[in-house]
N, C-alpha and C positions, 0 to 999 in steps of 0.2 A: 205300239210300233215296236221296234227292236231298242233293249234297253230302255226305253221309256224317255228316249230323247227328244220327244216333243215339247216338253215341258222341263226340261234340264234350266239352272237357273246356276250361274255360276261370276264370282264376281274376283277378279285377280287385281292383282298388283302392276300387271302388265297388260294394261287393257288392248295396244295397239301396237301391233309389230309391222317393222318395213319403213319407209317413205310415202306408202300412200301412193305411189307413183303405180296408174294403172297401167298393163299390157296385155296384149292380144292374148285370149285364148288359145290360140294355136302353140303360143309361144308358153304361155303355162305347161301346155301335156306336154309338149314334146322336150323342154328344157331340164335334162338332169339333175340334181341337187348335188351342187358342187361347196364339201365346207369352206369357210375363210373362217378357221380361228387362230389366236398363238400358239395353240398347241402343236402347230402343221408347220414348225419352221422345221429346217433340216438337222438343227442339231438335236431339236425335242423329238424329232422321228428317229433318228439314230439310236437315241438312250431308247425308246421306245422297243425296236426291235433287237436291241444288246440286251433288255431285260427278257423279253418274250425267249430267246435266247437260251439265258441264264433258267428260264423255269422250265422250259425244255427237257435241260438236261437234268433237269431237279428229279424228275422221272427217275431217275439211274441214280439218285442218292437218295438211298432212300432211309434216315437213320435217325434215335432219339438223343437228345443229351442224355451226356454225363450223369449217373446217378449216385452221388456219394453213398446212400443209404444200401444202397446192393453192392456197392462195390465196397462198403465196410463189411458184409455180413460174407462176403466171396474171402476177401482178406480173413477172416476166421477161422477159415478151415484149414483145419491141422495137416500135415501132408499124411500120406497113406504107409511111410516109411517111418514114420517120428512124430508122436501127438505134441511135442513140446517145435517142433518147425512149421511154419504156415508153408500152404501148398500154394498159395500164391501170393508170393511175396512181392511180384510188383503191382499190386495192388498196394501192398504198405506203402509203396515208394509216393502212388499217384494219391495217396490219402494225405501223405505229408506236404508233398507240395502243393496240393490245392486247398490249404483252410485259405477261409475268407480273411480281411481283414479285425471284422470284428470278433475273431475267433470261431465263427462257428461253419459248417460244411452246408452245403447243400445247392439249390438252381442256383445258379448265375446267369444275370443278375436274379436276384430273389425279389421278392414284394411282400409287400407291409401285411398283406393277409398268410403268408406262407410262416409265421412265425414256429405252429406247432410242427410244420415240414422241417425247418433248420432244427427245430431243437431234436425231432427224431434222428436226422440224419446225423448231426452232431455226435448224441449219444452213441450211436451206432460205432461212428470212427473213434472217438476214446474209446470204446471197448475193444475194439480191434488191438489201437495204439498198445493200452494198457493187458489184453493178454499175449503181445506179443515185448513186450518191454522196450518199445522203442518211441518215441516223438514226446519224449518229456515237456517240452518246450510247448508243443504242440496242444499237450493233455491241459497244459495250464491257462493256455488259452480259450481252451473248449469250455472247462469249468467257469472260466469268468464269463462267458457269453451265457452259461445256463442259469447262471448267479442271476445274470441282470436280467433275460426274458423268461424265467423259469416260471413268470405269472401267466403268462400264455396257455401253457399246459392245461387248464381248465375253462379257457375264456372261450366263449361262445360265438364270437364274431369271426374268430381266428377258422379257417379254411383246415379241417382235419384232415387227415391223410385217411385210406381205407385201413382199417381194421388200427387207430393210434391210439385207442384207449388200452386194447389188449398186449398192442409191441409194445407202447414207451411202459406201461407198467412192468412186463415181462426185463426189459432192458433194465429197470433200475434194480429188481432184485440178481439180475448178472453183474451190473457194475456192484452190489456187497458182496459179490462172492468172490470177488478180482480185487476187493477192499479199496475200491475208486468212490471217493467220500465225493457226494452232489449234492453240491449246494442248493437244494430243493426243499420248498416248505414242507413240514411235515403233512399238515392238514388237505395241501393239494397233492401228494400222496396218496395219502389214505383216501382221496375223490377219486382219483387216478384208481385203484386197486377196485374201488367198489363198483366202477363201472365197468372193468374187466371182468367182473365174476358176472355182472349183468350180461355182456355183450360173449362171452366165453360157452354162452350156455346152447348158443347157437353152432351150425355148421360154418366150423373156422379153420378149414383145410388151407385156404389160400395164405393165412396169416400163421402157418404153423410155427413161424422163427419167432411167435410170440406167446406161444406156448412152450415150446420146447420139448424138456422131458418126458412131460406129459401125452405126447402125443404119441401115437401109433404109427410110428414112421413106418414098418414095414405094409401095414396095411393102405396108408397114404399111399406109398409109392406103388404096390398093387392096384389100386382103385383110381390113380390122377395120376403117375406117369406117363409122357406124351410120349411118340415115336423118337422126336428128338432129342428125350431124357432128360427134358424137364418136369417140374411139378408147375403145372398153370402157367407158362413161359416165363416163369420169375427168378430171374438169378437169385432175389431171398432168399425163397423157399427151400428152392433146390441148395443153396451152400447150406442151409440149416439142415436138411436132409443127410449132406455127409458131417455137419459137425456132431449132430445128435445119434444117428444110425451108424457113425464110422463110413464105411467105403462103401459105395455104391457105383459101379465104374459108367451105368450110361446120363448119371449127374455128372462124374466127373467129366464124360466127354464133352457135358451140353457145356460147362464152365470154361472146357477150354477151346471150345468153336466160339464162344463169344471173344475172349483173352484172342483169340488169333486174328479174330477182327481189329480189335479198338485197344490191344496191346496191355494196358495195364488200367482199363477201367469195364463198367459192365452200363448197360443202359436199364431202366427199370420195369422194361418188357422185352422178350426174344424172344422168337424172333421177329423184326419190325415191319417185312414187305409186303404183307398184306393189309397191316392197319394202315400203313403209308399211304399206300396205294388209295385204300379205300378213304381217307381224309383227305389226300389228295387231291382227288376226283370230286368229292363233295363241297369240296373248299371252293374249285374254280367253277365250279354250280352256283353257287351260294354271291360269288364276288359278279356272276354272270358275265366270266370273261371265256368260257369252255369253247366257246366255238374257233377260239385260236388255237387250239390245242386238242381237234378233233380225233386225230389218229392216234395223239399220244394216250388218248383216253378212252378210244375204241381198243389200244392194244392193251391197256389196261384191264377194263373190266373183258375185255376176250380170256386174259388170265385167268381172272377172277370165276368167270363162267366157268373154265376149264377144271379148275379146282373146286366148285359148287358142285360140278357132276360126277366128282369122283370124290363125294364127299369130306372132301380133305379136311384134317383136323384143326390145321388153322383158321380155318372158317368157322366149322362147326362146334368148337370147342369152348368159342367164346361166343358169349352172348351178343356183345358190341358188334362185333364182325360179320355174324351170322344176321343179323337185322339190318345194318348196315349195307350189305352184299345182296341183296332182298331186294333192298330198295332201289336202290342204286340201277342192280340189272332189271328189274321189272321195269323201270321207267325209263330204262333205254331200248327194252323192246326183245330184252333175251327169256325165251321160255323160262320160268323159274316157277316151282310150287310152292304153294304155301302149307301144304305138309309138313313142310325141314322145320317151321316154327312151332309143330301139334307141343314139343315140349313144354311150351312156354304160359299155352292156354290157361293153367290153373295155378291163380295168384300163390296158393301155400304152397303147393308143389316148388314153384320157381324157387321161393325161397329157403327152402331147407333142404334141396338136393344138390345145388349148383355145385357145392362142395367152394365156393367162390363167396365174399363177402360183395353185396350189390352194392352197384354206385346207382345213383339218380340219372348217368348218363347213361348205363344201359336199359335203363325203364324210361326214358325218351328214345331210345334207339328204338325198342320196342314200341311204342306208342306210333311213332312215324311209320313205322312197316307196315303196323294192323290196318291202316287207311289206304291201304291199296288194295283193299279187294274187289274186284271184279267181277266174281261169279256168285250168285246169292247161295248156293248150295254148296259149290267146292271150296269156297273163303270163306267159311263160318267160323275156322280157327282163327282167322284174321279178325273176325267179331268179335270173338270172345277175348282176347287179349285185346284189343281195344276198352271194353269194358272194362277191365281189372286196371290198367294203366293209367287210362284218365283217370278215374275214381282216387287211383292211388297221388295221381301229380295235383290234381285238385283240392286233397285232401291238406298235401305237403302245401300248396298257395295257401291254403286257410289258415296253418299253422305257422307258418313262416319256416318251412322245415329246408328254403335255399339260404345259405347264408349268402353266397357274392351276388351280386346283381345280374351279372349276366347269365348265370345257370339259370336264375329266376326268371328272365326272360326269353332265354331258350324254351324255356316251358310253358311261358307264356303264347307265344308264337306258334309251338306244336299243341296244342289245345284250340288253336283257333285250327280248323280243318284246312287242309294245305291245300284244295280245290278252292277256297274264298281269300287266299291271299294274292297279291299282285304282286308277281316276280319283279317287277321296276322296280318298287317300293320294299322290296328285301332286300333285291342286288345293292339299293343305297344304304339301307340301315345295316347290314352287312359288312360293307366298305368301312360306314364311318365305326362301325365297332372292332375292327379288324385291328390287331395290333400285333404288330411284329417281334415283342415280345410275349406274347401270348400265351398261357402252359395249362395245359392239364394234370389232372391229380390221380394216381393209383395210390399204390403205396409210400410212394414219393413223387413232386412234383419231377412235370418234364416238359421240354419243346420239345417241335418237330421242326428242323431247322429248314427242310424243303416245305414245308406246310406254313411257317409262319416266318416272314422276311421282307425287308424291304424294297424288295424287285417286283413280289406279287401285289404290296398297298399301292406303290407308285404305278404300276402298269395299270391295276383297276382305278385308279382314281383319273389316270388319263383316259381309259377306253371311256367310261362313266361321260367324263366332260366334252369327249368327240361326240359320243351320240348327241348329250344335249343342244352341242352347236348344230349339230344335225336335224335334230327337232326343230330348233328355233327357225333354222334356213326352210324346212319342209313350213312351219306355219305359216311363213311370209308367202308362200307359191299356195297354199290355200286359201290364206286374207285377199289376196289378188282376185283369186277366180271368184270367191264369193261376190268382189265388189265389181268384177268386170261382167259377171252373170245379175247383177242387182238382186241379191238373192233375199235382200231385206224390201224391196217391194214385194215380194211375195209370203212377206209376211214372216220372214226367218230372220232371228235377230243375231248380232257378231257373235255372242256368246256360245253358239253352236259351234264354232269353230274349233275350242277347247277341247269341247266333250267330244265332238268323233271323231278329232283325228286324236284322243289318247285314246279310245277304242281300238284303231290303225296300228301305235304306235307299242300297244299290248299283244294283240293277234299275232300282229307281223315285225316283230323287233330287226328282224335282221335287216341291216343297215345298207345290203344293197336293193333292200325291194323297197325302195322310194315310191315307184309309179303304185304298187299294190296299197300302201297306205296313203297316199294322196286318194287314189280313187274309193278305195272304203270309207273316207271321211266324204266324200261327195255321194257317193251314193245313201249313204245315212242320211243328210242334209236331203237331199232329193226324195228319199222315201220320207221325211220328216215331214215336208211341204203334200205330198201324195195325199198320205194319212189322214192332215188336218183339212186336206179339199173334201175328201170321200164322207168325213166325219162328220167336218163341220161348216164349214165354208161354201161347199158347191152343195145345186140341188139334185134331184135322183137324176135329171135334163142332163145339168150339165156332165154329170159324172158319165153318164150313157156317151157325150158326145166326145168325151175325154179318150174315152174306152176304143169309139169308133176312130178316133183318130189317132189312134196309136196302131189299129187294127189295120189300117190304111197308109201305113209309114211312108212308103215312096211318092203316094198320092194324097196325102192328106190336103193339100190346097180345095180338093174338089169337095172336101166333106164339108168345109165351113165352120165358124166358130155361135154358140150358146149365146156368149155373152163377150166382153173383152176381157174377162176376168179367165176365161176358158184361152181365152188367145193369150195373155202377157203368161200364160204358166204353160201352155204347150210350147211357144216359140222358146221358153229356156229351158224346158224338158227337152224336147228335140235337138236343140245344139249340143247341150252335156253329154248325151245319150251317142251322139255320131260322133262328139271329140272321144269318147272312151272307148266305142267300137273301131276306131280306126286304131289307136293304141292297142288293143286286144289281138286286134287283127296282124299289126307288126309284130305282135309279141308271139302269136301261133303259126303266122304264117299261112294262115286262111281266114276266110271270114266268119265271125262269129255274130254278127248285128242282129242277126235272127234268131238268134238264142237269147241274144238280153232281149230283145223285145217281147219273146212271149213269155219269156221270165216276169216282164211288169206286167202284162197283160194278164198273167195268173192272180197274182196281187189284188192287181184293179179289180177286176171281178167277181172275186172273192172277197174283197171288201166292201165290194156295191152290194153282194148277195148281203152281208153282215149285218149291212143299215137295212137291207128292203125288207127281207125274213127274219133275220132273228130281232132288229131291234122295232123293225116298225110295225111289222103286221105279228110280231108275238110269238111267232113260229119259236118250239124250242127244242134246240137240236141234241142228237145223241151225247154221251160224253165220246165216244171214238169222233165222232163228226166235228164237234167243237173243235178236239185237240188236233183232227187233219187240218180243220180250214185255219183255224186261228193260229198255230205254228208257222202257217206259209204268211197269212196277214201279219204278223209278227215281222216277218219281213227276212229271217235267219235264211230260207233255204234261197231265195236272191242273191241277197249280199254273199253268201259262201260259196253259191257256186260259179258267182260272177269274178269272186277273188282267183277262182283254180286260172284265170287265164291269163292272170299279171304275177306268178309266180315263179316267172320264169322259167316253164317247164310244160314242153309240147303235151299237149293234153285233147283226145279223141271227144269227138261226140258220144261212143258208144261208151266212153270209160265215165264219162261224164252224167249218163242215164244208166249205167251199172247198176244191180243190187247194192253194192256195198256201199258208193257216195249216196244212193238212195238213203240205205238206213244211218248214214251219217247224216243225212240234211232232218232225219224224222226224229233220232235221238236228240237231236241238240237244239231241233225247234221246240222240243215238248220240253226240254228242259227250261229251256227261255221262259218258253209260256205258261210254264206251273210257277218258277219262279217271280212273274211277275204278278200272275193271281192271288199267289199267297200274301202278296202285300198289299194287292189293289181291293183283295175284299170286300175289307169294311165298308170301305170306300165307297165301290162300287154298289153294295144291298141297299146302303141309303140310296141311290138313285136307280133307276129303270135296266142296267146292262146287265147282261148273263156274265156270269164266268163259272169258272170250274164248281167254285165253292157253291154256288148256287144250284147248280145243276145238280151235284151230290147231295145237298142238302133235301134235296124230294123224298129221300129214303131214311137218312142219317140226321143226326143232330151236327153242328157246326163244327163242337169238337171234333166230333169222329171224322167229319168232311175233310178238315183241316190236316188230320191225322192220315186219313188214305191218301190224300195229294203229297202231303210228303213220301210215304212209302211208294208212289208212282213216279214223282221223283228221282227217289235216290234209285229207283231201277234201273231209269233211263240213264241217270249217269252213271252207273259200275258199267250199262251195256255200251255207252259210248266210249268211254277209259278202255274197255274190254276189244273194241274194234279197232279202238287206235293204236292198241298196245301188243295187240296178239298180231304175230305174223300170220296172216290169211296163205294158205296153199293158193297158187294158181292169182295169186293178185297182183295186178298191176299199178295199182294206184301210190305212186310216191309217197314217201312218208311225210314228207311236209304238208302234203295237200292233206293228211288225215290228221297231221297235228294241229291244221288249223281251227279244226272243230272243235279238238278240245281245249284248244287255248280261247276260244270264244265262249264255250259252257263256263270255262274255268273266271273270266274276267265277269260274268253275265252274275255269278254268282258272289263276287268280290263284291260288282258293285250292288245289289239288294242288299247286301252286307252289311254296307257302310249307310244307304241311306235307302229312302223309297222308290227310289228308281227313277221319281220324278222331279227329285229337289236335292240337288249334291250340296250336302251340309260344310261343316267346317271340314270335317276331316278330309274329306273328297277336293276341297277345294285347296287343301295345304299337300295332298298328294300330286293335284295336276302342277302346282306350282314345285314342289318338289321335283319332280319328273323333268321339267321343263325350262326350268329358271334357277331354283337356287341353286349356288355351287355347293362341293362339298363342305370348302373349309375344314378338311380333316386336319 
């Protein structure tokens, strides 16, 4: 049965909710959830609304923090009228005014792991000041910082800016030419030079300022200059082109355009709009607060999609931007082709022809994008990218190739396929790891104030804890329903309350859809009881008696009961379905009871067929027949079609019987059934049960059978994702209705990746506690 709840074991630190008071089932079903928690005070809500407004405004404030490193390189550009005068003296002023107390320059506030970044930025600023013979006091203090922290140059525990070995070594030589005496250990200098020599053999145009006069700047400008006049959107590299290639009008215009906006400083990357929009949308989704910013996100993604269609270089000349845009657009139902990622298929080609020094972020984003294959033939590009990026990152983890803890965690998470993770768990993890002073690093460390700030953090914590309070309130309602209907007398333990409700919260997270979540949990509990009766507790005659009672629903009294057990079961079942049918009728504006009853009859009749024909009479079904029948008896079709009535959307009978929704049911049911059989194959082979493995083993080995099952599973998973994401012409099925199918598949993958589906072990128990009870304590 669905997600194996019949044998679920859960032990929690909160075994009882509410005051144990029994209320009528009518009151339970008709009562909407009203959250009562400390966060709902007027002042708290006002702060919540204010924070939301500021976050909305941040969509229009897309900028990065100042880069001392890049500003220093711009400051070193000579005037086109005189090589003895700076072209951008305002940048020199900024350098003098923004030296830190310890004599260094760099990201402010800094971080203990950014000493290499501070050394690089400080040396660049010292070169600029020395070149133009200004800031003697600042130079003296800067040299003092280098003397104190020079040991970090070769420290493996420090985070290195991109191209650090090449650029820092080159700047040391530039200092010698300017007679700037650097208080650095000679041994360290030699080590850096050796690393520079090994690194510089690779494609290093992006760090051209570290190669200097040895670069063929004319050729680099010819090959890599962008429409905005920059080289790689890097102010430092563009400035270096003006220093070593004297004058290029487009380079000069590019730098002037930045200073027009920022007056006297430059960021480490410009323009920043595309980068900031992508990162902001991604961050809002990761924090789980994106529902509050639907219009802003749609506007941002519409803009990204327009640029994607135009093949805009701000997206396609940057690996990270291209991969992120593809992932966010595809998962937001935009029509994007994986062909645009074709140039990243070959690993060797990727590393040798990009013209850019590659960071783990680019590989990580490519890997995330590669998991979104929806077509076996058209998306073979994604499969090839997935293979080499996965191998690359696994090797990095094996060799401890990630210095900072967060990078390592990001990679470990990405290596867990995205469709096997829990959104709720990942939202919580992301909030707990979120820091308003978080930074990223290219050739210099930088922050994005509109992406990492106290408003987003406070807003996300508030939203998560508000949802937790609502979940606990709904669990109280579910417990009262459980007690009112005395489900324990039908063999169902209270521990099922958490497991069944967790499923509902996961596939229907929208706060306003409380009725749908509660209906989902109640249906799974009823389905568990039916499954137990038909498989173990009831005889064939009793099962036939139950089916007849359901068939003659409005006249069941004339049928009679074969046993007291059937009477107790049907009484509870009848009341439950009648109540749910009443709610569904109110929501739909028409009676849907007959459809609900027919869905249950379909499941019951096929369950009986399984028991009588397959298990008892030893009739062996074909593989197709097995999948068709068991995907229905698993409960997915019953559950997913019934949910549609509770989503606040009017849905017609014709739409529920359409080919589109039948296809969604079919793929989802098969995914769930195959995942179940993959886990249960060994256990069931020891008994008498039939499953997909035993059926396939009639012609192939067990190992080959399992491989074949995984192929069928992947084919159905991709087809399901395609049906959900690709906007079918003429489709009248609302997107939320389709999303429920994918979320169900995702939840099933997550469940079976954590446990065998029949025993919720420590990790799953922790998951339940974290979603419902544990405060964030950020």
